[in-house]
Every structure is written in structure tokens, then in C-alpha cells.
ZAKEDREN-751741 format. One record per atom (N, C-alpha, C): x, y, z; residue number from 1. Coordinates in steps of 0.001 Angstrom, whole numbers, plus 500000, padded with zeros to 6 digits. Each point is the difference from the previous one (the first is absolute). Layout:
N
node east->X&north->Y&up->Z&pos->NUM
...
This chain:
208
node east->763192&north->693305&up->750627&pos->1
node east->501055&north->499096&up->499544&pos->1
node east->499492&north->498559&up->500082&pos->1
node east->499897&north->499319&up->498896&pos->2
node east->499449&north->498653&up->499976&pos->2
node east->501020&north->498988&up->500517&pos->2
node east->499496&north->499087&up->500830&pos->3
node east->500879&north->498949&up->500506&pos->3
node east->499959&north->498803&up->499066&pos->3
node east->501169&north->499394&up->499808&pos->4
node east->500096&north->498791&up->499175&pos->4
node east->499838&north->498793&up->500904&pos->4
node east->498861&north->499303&up->499836&pos->5
node east->499742&north->498813&up->500789&pos->5
node east->499753&north->498825&up->499071&pos->5
node east->500019&north->498808&up->500540&pos->6
node east->499673&north->498824&up->499201&pos->6
node east->498943&north->499205&up->500741&pos->6
node east->499143&north->499355&up->499243&pos->7
node east->498949&north->499168&up->500582&pos->7
node east->500123&north->498604&up->499423&pos->7
node east->500820&north->499160&up->500585&pos->8
node east->500232&north->498674&up->499445&pos->8
node east->498718&north->499179&up->499924&pos->8
node east->499795&north->499340&up->498859&pos->9
node east->498801&north->499195&up->499797&pos->9
node east->500111&north->498659&up->500714&pos->9
node east->501206&north->499563&up->500247&pos->10
node east->500214&north->498725&up->500674&pos->10
node east->500825&north->500240&up->501260&pos->10
node east->499979&north->499073&up->500931&pos->11
node east->500826&north->500155&up->501209&pos->11
node east->501466&north->500216&up->499639&pos->11
node east->500636&north->500870&up->500734&pos->12
node east->501396&north->500331&up->499723&pos->12
node east->500916&north->498922&up->500583&pos->12
node east->500892&north->499497&up->499177&pos->13
node east->501030&north->499084&up->500498&pos->13
node east->501358&north->500665&up->499830&pos->13
node east->500868&north->499767&up->500944&pos->14
node east->501320&north->500632&up->500008&pos->14
node east->501044&north->498958&up->500397&pos->14
node east->501102&north->499985&up->499265&pos->15
node east->501115&north->499154&up->500433&pos->15
node east->501278&north->500828&up->500007&pos->15
node east->500900&north->499616&up->500881&pos->16
node east->501271&north->500709&up->500148&pos->16
node east->501065&north->499314&up->499162&pos->16
node east->500829&north->500813&up->499364&pos->17
node east->501053&north->499482&up->499123&pos->17
node east->501301&north->500724&up->500318&pos->17
node east->501045&north->499261&up->500275&pos->18
node east->501295&north->500607&up->500337&pos->18
node east->500572&north->500748&up->498810&pos->18
node east->500787&north->501026&up->500284&pos->19
node east->500669&north->500784&up->498963&pos->19
node east->501508&north->499884&up->500189&pos->19
node east->500799&north->500439&up->499025&pos->20
node east->501462&north->499948&up->500174&pos->20
node east->500496&north->500832&up->501186&pos->20
node east->499192&north->500983&up->500405&pos->21
node east->500352&north->500802&up->501167&pos->21
node east->499431&north->499314&up->501249&pos->21
node east->500854&north->499508&up->500895&pos->22
node east->499501&north->499263&up->501170&pos->22
node east->499122&north->500833&up->500924&pos->22
node east->500074&north->501315&up->499881&pos->23
node east->499186&north->500873&up->500851&pos->23
node east->498644&north->500309&up->499381&pos->23
node east->499756&north->499545&up->498768&pos->24
node east->498745&north->500302&up->499303&pos->24
node east->499222&north->498731&up->499699&pos->24
node east->498679&north->500091&up->500116&pos->25
node east->499122&north->498874&up->499693&pos->25
node east->498898&north->500486&up->499062&pos->25
node east->499716&north->499178&up->499003&pos->26
node east->498993&north->500319&up->498985&pos->26
node east->498696&north->499294&up->500362&pos->26
node east->498914&north->500765&up->500129&pos->27
node east->498683&north->499444&up->500297&pos->27
node east->499150&north->500088&up->498734&pos->27
node east->499728&north->498846&up->499400&pos->28
node east->499314&north->499941&up->498711&pos->28
node east->498508&north->499756&up->500225&pos->28
node east->499158&north->500828&up->499359&pos->29
node east->498556&north->499897&up->500146&pos->29
node east->499370&north->499453&up->498719&pos->29
node east->498803&north->499481&up->500129&pos->30
node east->499273&north->499525&up->498825&pos->30
node east->499062&north->501067&up->499444&pos->30
node east->500294&north->501253&up->500311&pos->31
node east->499219&north->501119&up->499489&pos->31
node east->500938&north->501117&up->499583&pos->31
node east->499503&north->500945&up->499219&pos->32
node east->500838&north->501069&up->499454&pos->32
node east->499934&north->501252&up->500873&pos->32
node east->501165&north->500516&up->500352&pos->33
node east->500104&north->501221&up->500793&pos->33
node east->500283&north->501219&up->499139&pos->33
node east->500714&north->499773&up->498897&pos->34
node east->500439&north->501090&up->499123&pos->34
node east->499984&north->499507&up->498564&pos->34
node east->499882&north->500924&up->499054&pos->35
node east->500093&north->499612&up->498597&pos->35
node east->501400&north->499477&up->499704&pos->35
node east->500092&north->499068&up->499067&pos->36
node east->501263&north->499344&up->499689&pos->36
node east->501047&north->501016&up->499551&pos->36
node east->501214&north->499851&up->500475&pos->37
node east->501080&north->500896&up->499618&pos->37
node east->500145&north->501215&up->500894&pos->37
node east->499044&north->500204&up->500910&pos->38
node east->500048&north->501123&up->500934&pos->38
node east->500328&north->499457&up->501384&pos->38
node east->500836&north->500719&up->500725&pos->39
node east->500330&north->499589&up->501365&pos->39
node east->500368&north->501229&up->500811&pos->39
node east->499932&north->499863&up->501312&pos->40
node east->500359&north->501113&up->500882&pos->40
node east->500859&north->499463&up->501138&pos->40
node east->500955&north->500795&up->500412&pos->41
node east->500954&north->499604&up->501025&pos->41
node east->499992&north->501042&up->501107&pos->41
node east->499748&north->499556&up->501226&pos->42
node east->499949&north->500918&up->501135&pos->42
node east->501126&north->499660&up->500978&pos->42
node east->501062&north->500812&up->500042&pos->43
node east->501133&north->499716&up->500884&pos->43
node east->499727&north->500323&up->501465&pos->43
node east->498899&north->500724&up->500277&pos->44
node east->499665&north->500345&up->501384&pos->44
node east->498541&north->500447&up->500061&pos->44
node east->499503&north->500225&up->501197&pos->45
node east->498603&north->500388&up->500200&pos->45
node east->499681&north->501331&up->499329&pos->45
node east->500935&north->500948&up->500092&pos->46
node east->499749&north->501323&up->499434&pos->46
node east->499756&north->499933&up->498494&pos->46
node east->500695&north->499084&up->499324&pos->47
node east->499857&north->499871&up->498554&pos->47
node east->498674&north->499360&up->499606&pos->47
node east->499314&north->499387&up->500968&pos->48
node east->498785&north->499234&up->499702&pos->48
node east->498719&north->500815&up->500181&pos->48
node east->500110&north->501308&up->499866&pos->49
node east->498830&north->500863&up->500231&pos->49
node east->498828&north->499662&up->499091&pos->49
node east->500285&north->499494&up->498798&pos->50
node east->498936&north->499716&up->499034&pos->50
node east->499538&north->498541&up->500020&pos->50
node east->500456&north->499218&up->500983&pos->51
node east->499606&north->498594&up->500061&pos->51
node east->499573&north->499606&up->501408&pos->51
node east->498693&north->499966&up->500266&pos->52
node east->499518&north->499554&up->501314&pos->52
node east->500462&north->498586&up->500339&pos->52
node east->500104&north->499129&up->498986&pos->53
node east->500462&north->498635&up->500263&pos->53
node east->501433&north->500011&up->500527&pos->53
node east->500883&north->500740&up->499324&pos->54
node east->501394&north->500072&up->500447&pos->54
node east->500101&north->500624&up->501391&pos->54
node east->499185&north->501024&up->500256&pos->55
node east->500022&north->500625&up->501320&pos->55
node east->499644&north->498992&up->501086&pos->55
node east->499007&north->499163&up->499730&pos->56
node east->499608&north->498983&up->500978&pos->56
node east->501141&north->499000&up->500229&pos->56
node east->500685&north->499624&up->498928&pos->57
node east->501109&north->499055&up->500144&pos->57
node east->501132&north->500587&up->500832&pos->57
node east->500235&north->501302&up->499866&pos->58
node east->501065&north->500631&up->500785&pos->58
node east->499656&north->500052&up->501496&pos->58
node east->498737&north->499713&up->500345&pos->59
node east->499639&north->499937&up->501416&pos->59
node east->500630&north->498792&up->500687&pos->59
node east->500397&north->499002&up->499209&pos->60
node east->500758&north->498882&up->500575&pos->60
node east->501432&north->500503&up->500217&pos->60
node east->500471&north->499968&up->501235&pos->61
node east->501269&north->500678&up->500311&pos->61
node east->501210&north->499388&up->499313&pos->61
node east->499853&north->498817&up->499413&pos->62
node east->501123&north->499372&up->499314&pos->62
node east->499991&north->500228&up->498491&pos->62
node east->499014&north->500716&up->499494&pos->63
node east->499919&north->500267&up->498561&pos->63
node east->500806&north->501258&up->499675&pos->63
node east->501003&north->499843&up->499118&pos->64
node east->500868&north->501128&up->499662&pos->64
node east->499796&north->500548&up->498600&pos->64
node east->499364&north->499192&up->499117&pos->65
node east->499791&north->500435&up->498617&pos->65
node east->498826&north->499207&up->499420&pos->65
node east->499191&north->500666&up->499180&pos->66
node east->498856&north->499348&up->499367&pos->66
node east->500031&north->500279&up->498502&pos->66
node east->499891&north->498937&up->499228&pos->67
node east->499984&north->500101&up->498534&pos->67
node east->498731&north->499317&up->499500&pos->67
node east->499208&north->500717&up->499176&pos->68
node east->498742&north->499456&up->499490&pos->68
node east->500063&north->499936&up->498474&pos->68
node east->499707&north->498821&up->499453&pos->69
node east->499984&north->499812&up->498545&pos->69
node east->498659&north->499388&up->499603&pos->69
node east->499929&north->499499&up->498768&pos->70
node east->498723&north->499551&up->499440&pos->70
node east->499242&north->499040&up->500910&pos->70
node east->500652&north->498930&up->500429&pos->71
node east->499291&north->499012&up->500814&pos->71
node east->500815&north->499537&up->501210&pos->71
node east->500926&north->500833&up->500434&pos->72
node east->500765&north->499621&up->501195&pos->72
node east->500461&north->501221&up->500784&pos->72
node east->500300&north->499748&up->501264&pos->73
node east->500557&north->501020&up->500890&pos->73
node east->501303&north->499433&up->500554&pos->73
node east->501096&north->500746&up->499841&pos->74
node east->501281&north->499592&up->500583&pos->74
node east->500251&north->500832&up->501249&pos->74
node east->500258&north->499317&up->501090&pos->75
node east->500228&north->500668&up->501278&pos->75
node east->501433&north->499739&up->500442&pos->75
node east->500689&north->501065&up->500367&pos->76
node east->501373&north->499897&up->500497&pos->76
node east->499979&north->500238&up->501505&pos->76
node east->500587&north->499095&up->500747&pos->77
node east->499966&north->500092&up->501460&pos->77
node east->501257&north->500667&up->500555&pos->77
node east->499875&north->500513&up->501212&pos->78
node east->501124&north->500661&up->500668&pos->78
node east->500373&north->499297&up->501289&pos->78
node east->499533&north->498783&up->500165&pos->79
node east->500235&north->499263&up->501235&pos->79
node east->500817&north->498739&up->499729&pos->79
node east->500602&north->499461&up->501048&pos->80
node east->500732&north->498744&up->499871&pos->80
node east->499074&north->498789&up->500114&pos->80
node east->498738&north->500236&up->500314&pos->81
node east->499038&north->498907&up->500085&pos->81
node east->499908&north->499282&up->498659&pos->81
node east->499845&north->498693&up->500045&pos->82
node east->499916&north->499217&up->498776&pos->82
node east->498639&north->500181&up->499337&pos->82
node east->500000&north->499848&up->498685&pos->83
node east->498762&north->500159&up->499236&pos->83
node east->498934&north->499003&up->500449&pos->83
node east->500401&north->498846&up->500474&pos->84
node east->499009&north->499000&up->500423&pos->84
node east->499101&north->500533&up->501115&pos->84
node east->500506&north->500963&up->500787&pos->85
node east->499217&north->500604&up->501068&pos->85
node east->499130&north->501153&up->499498&pos->85
node east->500391&north->500609&up->498880&pos->86
node east->499320&north->501204&up->499517&pos->86
node east->498975&north->499733&up->498907&pos->86
node east->500255&north->499006&up->499170&pos->87
node east->499141&north->499738&up->498835&pos->87
node east->498528&north->499793&up->500370&pos->87
node east->499674&north->499171&up->501007&pos->88
node east->498574&north->499775&up->500304&pos->88
node east->499247&north->501283&up->500324&pos->88
node east->500612&north->500888&up->500786&pos->89
node east->499346&north->501252&up->500382&pos->89
node east->499788&north->500901&up->498780&pos->89
node east->501008&north->500140&up->499166&pos->90
node east->499889&north->500855&up->498823&pos->90
node east->499015&north->499427&up->498982&pos->90
node east->500036&north->498717&up->499819&pos->91
node east->499091&north->499366&up->499043&pos->91
node east->498546&north->500160&up->500451&pos->91
node east->499745&north->499814&up->501285&pos->92
node east->498650&north->500166&up->500529&pos->92
node east->499517&north->501432&up->499826&pos->92
node east->500880&north->500960&up->500294&pos->93
node east->499613&north->501401&up->499851&pos->93
node east->499668&north->500330&up->498547&pos->93
node east->500886&north->499617&up->499064&pos->94
node east->499778&north->500325&up->498588&pos->94
node east->498705&north->499366&up->499489&pos->94
node east->499751&north->498767&up->500363&pos->95
node east->498788&north->499305&up->499569&pos->95
node east->498756&north->500736&up->500497&pos->95
node east->499984&north->500342&up->501279&pos->96
node east->498845&north->500687&up->500592&pos->96
node east->499793&north->501376&up->499383&pos->96
node east->501096&north->500731&up->499803&pos->97
node east->499916&north->501366&up->499478&pos->97
node east->499448&north->500008&up->498575&pos->97
node east->500542&north->499136&up->499156&pos->98
node east->499578&north->499979&up->498600&pos->98
node east->498582&north->499455&up->499860&pos->98
node east->499671&north->498963&up->500743&pos->99
node east->498645&north->499442&up->499932&pos->99
node east->498955&north->501004&up->500470&pos->99
node east->500374&north->500869&up->500936&pos->100
node east->499072&north->501004&up->500511&pos->100
node east->499858&north->501191&up->499057&pos->100
node east->500774&north->499990&up->498915&pos->101
node east->499933&north->501113&up->499050&pos->101
node east->500697&north->501248&up->500487&pos->101
node east->501007&north->499824&up->500863&pos->102
node east->500747&north->501152&up->500508&pos->102
node east->500678&north->500752&up->498876&pos->102
node east->500120&north->501333&up->500130&pos->103
node east->500620&north->500805&up->498931&pos->103
node east->501484&north->499672&up->499830&pos->103
node east->500427&north->499843&up->498757&pos->104
node east->501402&north->499718&up->499715&pos->104
node east->500752&north->501317&up->499792&pos->104
node east->499436&north->500892&up->499162&pos->105
node east->500614&north->501293&up->499694&pos->105
node east->498946&north->501102&up->500033&pos->105
node east->500441&north->501215&up->500264&pos->106
node east->499108&north->501158&up->499886&pos->106
node east->500248&north->500751&up->498695&pos->106
node east->501135&north->499723&up->499368&pos->107
node east->500341&north->500595&up->498701&pos->107
node east->500450&north->498874&up->499082&pos->107
node east->499576&north->500012&up->498755&pos->108
node east->500352&north->498954&up->499047&pos->108
node east->501497&north->500040&up->499698&pos->108
node east->500766&north->498994&up->500395&pos->109
node east->501451&north->500000&up->499755&pos->109
node east->500346&north->500015&up->498515&pos->109
node east->499160&north->499398&up->499159&pos->110
node east->500274&north->499969&up->498559&pos->110
node east->500028&north->501419&up->499430&pos->110
node east->499067&north->500834&up->500424&pos->111
node east->499944&north->501382&up->499520&pos->111
node east->501212&north->500787&up->500485&pos->111
node east->500391&north->499762&up->501245&pos->112
node east->501174&north->500687&up->500559&pos->112
node east->501265&north->499637&up->499233&pos->112
node east->500174&north->498711&up->499711&pos->113
node east->501207&north->499558&up->499317&pos->113
node east->500044&north->500503&up->498562&pos->113
node east->498849&north->500029&up->499345&pos->114
node east->499953&north->500507&up->498631&pos->114
node east->500384&north->501473&up->499954&pos->114
node east->499500&north->500773&up->500948&pos->115
node east->500320&north->501423&up->500058&pos->115
node east->501494&north->500215&up->500244&pos->115
node east->500595&north->499172&up->500864&pos->116
node east->501427&north->500128&up->500291&pos->116
node east->500840&north->499669&up->498773&pos->116
node east->499612&north->498964&up->499262&pos->117
node east->500744&north->499626&up->498790&pos->117
node east->499899&north->501082&up->498934&pos->117
node east->498808&north->500569&up->499850&pos->118
node east->499816&north->501067&up->499007&pos->118
node east->500817&north->501234&up->500357&pos->118
node east->500078&north->500299&up->501288&pos->119
node east->500789&north->501159&up->500440&pos->119
node east->501481&north->499769&up->499713&pos->119
node east->500483&north->498782&up->500238&pos->120
node east->501405&north->499687&up->499737&pos->120
node east->500297&north->500063&up->498513&pos->120
node east->499080&north->499493&up->499181&pos->121
node east->500202&north->500004&up->498548&pos->121
node east->500022&north->501419&up->499444&pos->121
node east->499240&north->500878&up->500629&pos->122
node east->499927&north->501376&up->499507&pos->122
node east->501311&north->500750&up->500128&pos->122
node east->500903&north->499517&up->500852&pos->123
node east->501286&north->500659&up->500202&pos->123
node east->501119&north->499376&up->499168&pos->123
node east->499646&north->499071&up->499090&pos->124
node east->501009&north->499292&up->499215&pos->124
node east->499918&north->500394&up->498533&pos->124
node east->501130&north->499829&up->499300&pos->125
node east->500003&north->500233&up->498557&pos->125
node east->499211&north->498887&up->499323&pos->125
node east->499651&north->500224&up->498731&pos->126
node east->499212&north->498993&up->499281&pos->126
node east->500771&north->498688&up->499892&pos->126
node east->501315&north->500095&up->499749&pos->127
node east->500813&north->498783&up->499893&pos->127
node east->500044&north->499257&up->501332&pos->127
node east->500177&north->500744&up->501083&pos->128
node east->500020&north->499370&up->501318&pos->128
node east->498651&north->499366&up->500321&pos->128
node east->498919&north->500632&up->499548&pos->129
node east->498673&north->499433&up->500232&pos->129
node east->499849&north->498671&up->499266&pos->129
node east->500532&north->499933&up->498779&pos->130
node east->499929&north->498750&up->499240&pos->130
node east->500822&north->498904&up->500675&pos->130
node east->501198&north->500376&up->500469&pos->131
node east->500839&north->499034&up->500716&pos->131
node east->499321&north->499563&up->501295&pos->131
node east->499389&north->500952&up->500697&pos->132
node east->499308&north->499683&up->501245&pos->132
node east->498890&north->498985&up->499760&pos->132
node east->499266&north->500162&up->498900&pos->133
node east->498902&north->499079&up->499712&pos->133
node east->500515&north->498586&up->499732&pos->133
node east->501139&north->499903&up->499302&pos->134
node east->500614&north->498684&up->499773&pos->134
node east->500348&north->499338&up->501340&pos->134
node east->500567&north->500799&up->500896&pos->135
node east->500405&north->499487&up->501309&pos->135
node east->498776&north->499549&up->500796&pos->135
node east->498950&north->500819&up->499979&pos->136
node east->498770&north->499664&up->500725&pos->136
node east->499418&north->498691&up->499484&pos->136
node east->499979&north->499831&up->498668&pos->137
node east->499459&north->498777&up->499405&pos->137
node east->500802&north->498770&up->500443&pos->137
node east->501325&north->500137&up->500019&pos->138
node east->500846&north->498881&up->500422&pos->138
node east->499780&north->499658&up->501470&pos->138
node east->499914&north->501020&up->500823&pos->139
node east->499764&north->499764&up->501422&pos->139
node east->498643&north->499313&up->500216&pos->139
node east->498978&north->500486&up->499284&pos->140
node east->498652&north->499443&up->500160&pos->140
node east->499933&north->498544&up->499541&pos->140
node east->500667&north->499699&up->498882&pos->141
node east->499860&north->498680&up->499383&pos->141
node east->500959&north->498947&up->500550&pos->141
node east->501209&north->500423&up->500388&pos->142
node east->501029&north->499021&up->500363&pos->142
node east->500414&north->500016&up->501468&pos->142
node east->499880&north->501150&up->500634&pos->143
node east->500519&north->500121&up->501366&pos->143
node east->498892&north->499952&up->501049&pos->143
node east->498948&north->500799&up->499810&pos->144
node east->498963&north->500104&up->501033&pos->144
node east->499368&north->498654&up->500371&pos->144
node east->499665&north->499121&up->499044&pos->145
node east->499370&north->498732&up->500404&pos->145
node east->500849&north->499205&up->500992&pos->145
node east->501321&north->499973&up->499783&pos->146
node east->500885&north->499258&up->500905&pos->146
node east->500094&north->500683&up->501358&pos->146
node east->500045&north->501323&up->499995&pos->147
node east->500108&north->500743&up->501255&pos->147
node east->498715&north->499859&up->500815&pos->147
node east->498852&north->500043&up->499309&pos->148
node east->498726&north->499826&up->500703&pos->148
node east->499897&north->498598&up->500603&pos->148
node east->500547&north->499036&up->499292&pos->149
node east->499984&north->498628&up->500512&pos->149
node east->500709&north->499931&up->501353&pos->149
node east->500982&north->500874&up->500196&pos->150
node east->500762&north->500034&up->501250&pos->150
node east->499405&north->500954&up->501032&pos->150
node east->498804&north->500556&up->499694&pos->151
node east->499327&north->500850&up->500968&pos->151
node east->500370&north->501468&up->499937&pos->151
node east->500552&north->500427&up->498869&pos->152
node east->500373&north->501407&up->499872&pos->152
node east->499584&north->500571&up->498661&pos->152
node east->500611&north->501104&up->499633&pos->153
node east->499712&north->500618&up->498711&pos->153
node east->501151&north->500910&up->499618&pos->153
node east->500083&north->500286&up->498714&pos->154
node east->500978&north->500960&up->499498&pos->154
node east->499260&north->500996&up->499129&pos->154
node east->500237&north->501279&up->500233&pos->155
node east->499349&north->501026&up->499196&pos->155
node east->501052&north->500927&up->499401&pos->155
node east->499732&north->500461&up->498803&pos->156
node east->500894&north->500921&up->499306&pos->156
node east->499847&north->501391&up->500586&pos->156
node east->501116&north->500641&up->500285&pos->157
node east->499963&north->501364&up->500537&pos->157
node east->500441&north->501031&up->498968&pos->157
node east->501165&north->499746&up->499372&pos->158
node east->500489&north->500986&up->499034&pos->158
node east->501121&north->499418&up->499152&pos->158
node east->500257&north->500668&up->498881&pos->159
node east->501153&north->499683&up->499161&pos->159
node east->500633&north->501315&up->499568&pos->159
node east->501294&north->500126&up->500237&pos->160
node east->500699&north->501223&up->499616&pos->160
node east->501493&north->499719&up->499862&pos->160
node east->500562&north->500420&up->498869&pos->161
node east->501448&north->499862&up->499754&pos->161
node east->500480&north->498560&up->500191&pos->161
node east->499211&north->499044&up->499549&pos->162
node east->500398&north->498604&up->500080&pos->162
node east->499735&north->499332&up->501333&pos->162
node east->499503&north->500756&up->500983&pos->163
node east->499754&north->499463&up->501333&pos->163
node east->498504&north->499722&up->500174&pos->163
node east->499680&north->498753&up->500305&pos->164
node east->498626&north->499611&up->500285&pos->164
node east->499816&north->499930&up->501513&pos->164
node east->498990&north->500694&up->500495&pos->165
node east->499684&north->499927&up->501423&pos->165
node east->498695&north->499241&up->500167&pos->165
node east->500037&north->498971&up->500841&pos->166
node east->498803&north->499217&up->500274&pos->166
node east->499726&north->500036&up->501499&pos->166
node east->498803&north->499604&up->500357&pos->167
node east->499635&north->499939&up->501410&pos->167
node east->499664&north->498559&up->500342&pos->167
node east->500689&north->499432&up->500986&pos->168
node east->499733&north->498646&up->500451&pos->168
node east->499084&north->500063&up->501211&pos->168
node east->498922&north->499197&up->499959&pos->169
node east->498980&north->500086&up->501038&pos->169
node east->499751&north->498653&up->500648&pos->169
node east->499265&north->500044&up->501112&pos->170
node east->499598&north->498776&up->500676&pos->170
node east->501173&north->499231&up->500559&pos->170
node east->500024&north->498691&up->499745&pos->171
node east->501056&north->499151&up->500556&pos->171
node east->501376&north->500360&up->499458&pos->171
node east->500038&north->500693&up->498846&pos->172
node east->501293&north->500381&up->499405&pos->172
node east->500724&north->501026&up->500851&pos->172
node east->499252&north->500793&up->500733&pos->173
node east->500620&north->501007&up->500855&pos->173
node east->500542&north->499320&up->501237&pos->173
node east->501305&north->500074&up->500180&pos->174
node east->500620&north->499352&up->501140&pos->174
node east->500396&north->498563&up->499741&pos->174
node east->499735&north->499508&up->498790&pos->175
node east->500367&north->498630&up->499679&pos->175
node east->501503&north->499911&up->499763&pos->175
node east->500673&north->499061&up->500642&pos->176
node east->501462&north->499885&up->499842&pos->176
node east->500431&north->499797&up->498547&pos->176
node east->499154&north->499383&up->499192&pos->177
node east->500397&north->499704&up->498619&pos->177
node east->499536&north->501038&up->498999&pos->177
node east->499332&north->501066&up->500475&pos->178
node east->499412&north->500964&up->499074&pos->178
node east->501046&north->500698&up->499132&pos->178
node east->501098&north->500421&up->500615&pos->179
node east->501034&north->500709&up->499238&pos->179
node east->500638&north->499091&up->498960&pos->179
node east->500226&north->498740&up->500367&pos->180
node east->500577&north->499043&up->499054&pos->180
node east->499059&north->499788&up->498829&pos->180
node east->498713&north->499826&up->500295&pos->181
node east->498996&north->499819&up->498950&pos->181
node east->499948&north->501209&up->499079&pos->181
node east->500079&north->501169&up->500603&pos->182
node east->499938&north->501238&up->499223&pos->182
node east->501145&north->500071&up->499002&pos->182
node east->501201&north->499748&up->500464&pos->183
node east->501176&north->500169&up->499148&pos->183
node east->500208&north->498842&up->499025&pos->183
node east->499916&north->498771&up->500505&pos->184
node east->500320&north->498860&up->499148&pos->184
node east->498842&north->499612&up->499092&pos->184
node east->498783&north->500312&up->500411&pos->185
node east->498848&north->499610&up->499199&pos->185
node east->499395&north->501145&up->499206&pos->185
node east->499449&north->500965&up->500706&pos->186
node east->499248&north->501072&up->499354&pos->186
node east->500905&north->500891&up->499154&pos->186
node east->501140&north->500410&up->500567&pos->187
node east->500895&north->500894&up->499259&pos->187
node east->500523&north->499322&up->498730&pos->187
node east->500391&north->498746&up->500107&pos->188
node east->500506&north->499287&up->498819&pos->188
node east->498932&north->499873&up->498928&pos->188
node east->498763&north->499721&up->500399&pos->189
node east->498903&north->499880&up->499042&pos->189
node east->499781&north->501310&up->499259&pos->189
node east->499920&north->501090&up->500739&pos->190
node east->499722&north->501290&up->499371&pos->190
node east->501159&north->500455&up->499102&pos->190
node east->501228&north->499761&up->500436&pos->191
node east->501157&north->500361&up->499172&pos->191
node east->499992&north->499233&up->498685&pos->191
node east->499610&north->498745&up->500065&pos->192
node east->499994&north->499158&up->498807&pos->192
node east->498887&north->500399&up->499030&pos->192
node east->498843&north->500343&up->500551&pos->193
node east->498839&north->500286&up->499168&pos->193
node east->499884&north->501467&up->499600&pos->193
node east->500556&north->500886&up->500818&pos->194
node east->499940&north->501441&up->499719&pos->194
node east->501425&north->500544&up->500095&pos->194
node east->500712&north->500111&up->498873&pos->195
node east->501421&north->500376&up->500013&pos->195
node east->500285&north->501339&up->500680&pos->195
node east->498999&north->500874&up->500065&pos->196
node east->500226&north->501317&up->500620&pos->196
node east->500214&north->499902&up->501514&pos->196
node east->499561&north->498909&up->500584&pos->197
node east->500086&north->499854&up->501463&pos->197
node east->501437&north->499707&up->500427&pos->197
node east->500507&north->500787&up->500948&pos->198
node east->501340&north->499818&up->500540&pos->198
node east->499986&north->499400&up->501407&pos->198
node east->498972&north->500326&up->500774&pos->199
node east->499962&north->499559&up->501385&pos->199
node east->498563&north->500019&up->500505&pos->199
node east->499706&north->499123&up->500950&pos->200
node east->498709&north->499990&up->500667&pos->200
node east->500220&north->500211&up->501489&pos->200
node east->499321&north->500978&up->500560&pos->201
node east->500091&north->500252&up->501429&pos->201
node east->498592&north->499879&up->500590&pos->201
node east->499935&north->499729&up->501298&pos->202
node east->498697&north->499744&up->500615&pos->202
node east->499751&north->500866&up->501226&pos->202
node east->498752&north->500420&up->500107&pos->203
node east->499507&north->500589&up->501236&pos->203
node east->499284&north->498881&up->500753&pos->203
node east->499903&north->500140&up->501296&pos->204
node east->499196&north->499057&up->500766&pos->204
node east->500764&north->498849&up->500615&pos->204
node east->501304&north->499893&up->499754&pos->205
node east->500763&north->498928&up->500644&pos->205
node east->500483&north->500504&up->501353&pos->205
node east->499415&north->499445&up->501027&pos->206
node east->500377&north->500408&up->501359&pos->206
node east->500280&north->498769&up->500831&pos->206
node east->500703&north->500199&up->501057&pos->207
node east->500329&north->498886&up->500904&pos->207
node east->499177&north->500135&up->501276&pos->207
node east->499664&north->498861&up->500578&pos->208
node east->499259&north->500007&up->501266&pos->208
node east->500895&north->499457&up->501088&pos->208
């Protein structure tokens, strides 16, 4: 099983960026961790079996969730300690790990996600598949860039009988405003652009 590692040509720089979720912090790197448009969300250590980097982060007893995207890692904490006390330690660890060429994944997340999407499409009618593709395009072009800016991601899960199911990841999980954003923003957009859509529901919204 080949490990996915990166060998940065220049020294790694990392800065921390606040997200709408006060319990989550976005650590932005000047190097690429994943291909654009692909992301992975680990709600606990057990889920991180395919990511040595995420497993190492869960060794910090205050880390409750790890989200990895193209050029950033969003970490959700489970402690009342302020981020000002935690950021230096996490930033130092990430810089050292990536500069040393530590393995990020043991399985390519892009291949896994493609297989999951193909499996979901195989269970849909041709019309539903066409509607699903419209929804995916809208999410990719209009919604995902804004969500990634906030340290999270949104992925399409399924479309059936007018119901769109999406998965909210990273800082979006547990974010107090996630449900409002889902209903007032994403659902309204999809209803307007794809008349077949009646409702949008989300997986991944949890409270801490």
C-alpha cells in the first residue's frame, strides 16, 4: 500500500485562521496536501486509520476532529483552553511533520471519493443522475469555495425524491451557524437553480 507523502521544495510556512466555529481553527500551509476539490474529515481517531498525519494530531488530548483539504488542516478542539495557548504547539508540529516528509495518507482519498460517488450514482435513475450532476456542479462552483474559506467543506451524498443530502465537514460540523447556512443559503440556491429540489438535509452537523 503506497503512502501519500509530500516533499516541499521550500520551507513550510503555516498560519492560523479563525473559522465561524469558535471551537475550530484553520491552519493554512504554503504547500499542497491534497488535490483541489478533495477533502477528508476525521471525527475521531478510529476514522483516521488511513491518515498517519491525522492519527498524530489526535495524540494531542485536546484534538477532537481533524479535517484535511488542499492546502489547510482544520482542527476542532474539545477543551476550554483558548486557541492562543494551543496554536503555537499545533503549528510547530504541523511544520515539522510536513517538512520531514511525514506520510499524509496511506490510501488516496480522491480514489476513495470517486468510487463512493460512482456507487451512489449506480443506484439512481438516469433522470436522478442528471439532476445529481447539476447539484454537484452548483455545490462545486458556488458553495464549496465559500465553505472552504471558513475551514470546512461540503460534499454531495445523494439525491432522491427531491431530497438532497450533503455532508458538512471540518469547521462546519458543530458550527452554531451551520444549520442556518444550510437552510437559508444552500437550500435556497439549489431550489432556485434546480426546480426538482424540495429540501436539503445534512450529515455531519454535530454539537460539542
